[in-house]
Legacy VTK file of the C-alpha trace (Angstrom):
# vtk DataFile Version 3.0
C-alpha trace
ASCII
DATASET POLYDATA
POINTS 131 float
86.128 96.643 111.665
87.118 93.859 109.326
87.195 94.488 105.596
87.133 91.856 102.866
87.931 93.095 99.377
87.083 91.135 96.252
86.344 91.490 92.553
89.790 92.000 91.103
91.074 90.160 88.076
92.405 90.451 84.565
90.517 92.825 82.286
91.220 94.187 78.825
91.736 97.899 78.224
88.369 99.592 77.829
86.635 96.951 79.899
84.879 97.160 83.252
85.295 95.690 86.687
83.482 96.116 89.990
85.351 95.805 93.260
83.543 95.039 96.493
84.550 95.550 100.103
82.383 93.823 102.693
82.638 95.235 106.201
81.926 93.500 109.491
82.272 94.531 113.096
81.151 98.080 112.394
78.955 100.134 110.112
80.229 102.116 107.146
77.423 104.649 107.508
79.247 106.998 109.864
82.814 106.979 108.606
85.083 107.994 105.781
85.638 105.095 103.424
87.859 104.830 100.425
89.696 102.900 97.782
93.438 103.056 97.342
95.749 101.353 94.904
99.406 100.525 94.726
101.282 99.734 91.557
104.650 97.938 91.630
107.391 100.320 92.689
104.958 103.129 93.467
103.441 104.577 96.596
99.907 103.825 97.617
97.539 106.451 96.198
93.994 107.416 96.965
91.621 106.535 94.132
88.316 107.614 95.635
87.023 108.471 99.076
83.704 109.497 100.557
82.720 110.668 104.001
79.508 108.760 104.663
78.525 111.142 107.452
78.606 114.062 104.997
77.236 112.340 101.917
77.901 112.336 98.190
79.036 115.954 98.110
82.149 114.859 99.981
83.127 112.395 97.254
86.633 112.658 95.875
88.136 111.044 92.802
91.745 111.167 91.711
92.132 113.048 88.426
93.324 109.883 86.723
90.019 108.076 87.367
87.520 110.956 87.259
84.548 110.142 85.000
85.596 106.485 84.755
85.294 105.152 88.311
82.343 105.401 90.687
82.412 104.809 94.429
79.229 103.689 96.151
78.031 101.792 99.182
75.104 99.616 100.126
74.072 100.286 103.709
71.913 97.175 103.931
74.849 95.002 102.923
77.439 97.178 104.703
79.510 96.971 101.555
81.596 99.470 99.625
81.964 99.270 95.844
84.197 100.696 93.171
82.814 100.511 89.650
85.680 100.760 87.183
84.798 101.554 83.576
86.979 102.144 80.542
89.966 100.802 82.411
93.493 101.552 81.241
96.796 99.693 81.686
97.865 102.351 84.192
94.976 101.269 86.441
96.884 98.051 87.152
97.714 97.512 90.798
96.562 96.105 94.097
93.391 97.816 95.249
92.658 98.269 98.932
89.565 99.450 100.739
89.964 101.343 103.983
87.993 102.966 106.765
88.774 106.007 108.890
86.667 105.154 111.922
86.047 108.605 113.348
82.964 110.617 112.543
83.945 113.964 111.020
82.664 116.595 108.613
85.744 116.691 106.401
85.762 116.007 102.671
86.810 112.774 101.063
89.754 114.614 99.511
91.135 115.485 102.937
91.507 111.811 103.757
92.291 110.352 100.347
95.597 112.229 100.260
96.381 111.021 103.789
96.194 107.210 103.666
98.139 107.001 106.938
95.054 108.274 108.743
92.943 105.216 107.888
92.436 102.775 110.740
91.330 99.621 108.969
92.408 98.093 105.683
91.211 95.232 103.543
93.660 92.659 102.302
93.840 94.013 98.757
92.647 92.666 95.441
94.779 92.565 92.299
93.578 94.371 89.189
95.498 93.781 85.970
94.593 95.663 82.817
96.180 94.057 79.813
95.325 92.835 76.352
LINES 1 132
131 0 1 2 3 4 5 6 7 8 9 10 11 12 13 14 15 16 17 18 19 20 21 22 23 24 25 26 27 28 29 30 31 32 33 34 35 36 37 38 39 40 41 42 43 44 45 46 47 48 49 50 51 52 53 54 55 56 57 58 59 60 61 62 63 64 65 66 67 68 69 70 71 72 73 74 75 76 77 78 79 80 81 82 83 84 85 86 87 88 89 90 91 92 93 94 95 96 97 98 99 100 101 102 103 104 105 106 107 108 109 110 111 112 113 114 115 116 117 118 119 120 121 122 123 124 125 126 127 128 129 130
């Protein structure tokens, strides 16, 4: 599976941004997919993950982005999205999409806190929140 992330950029605090992750070489419909971010000097953290085989009830959001970010996917386009609203300076970082390419029944949380389990990663897209 190849992943191509895009949509990052410079945005003012309180603004919005939508990240996209186009997949090829495999379908996102059966696997756990997620967004991670890494700020300078910090470890990579799970932002949001969903197990496509389980559905929306498996969706996980980090506390820091709950009610501001929304993860979604378009099966027809085989693309994952992250809608980021009311962004804050602490949202700054490189955002990565990732796929755990094994069909399971586990929650998105189970995988979002275990980034080492993901098999495929996009190249990352920079998000900078600054006035």
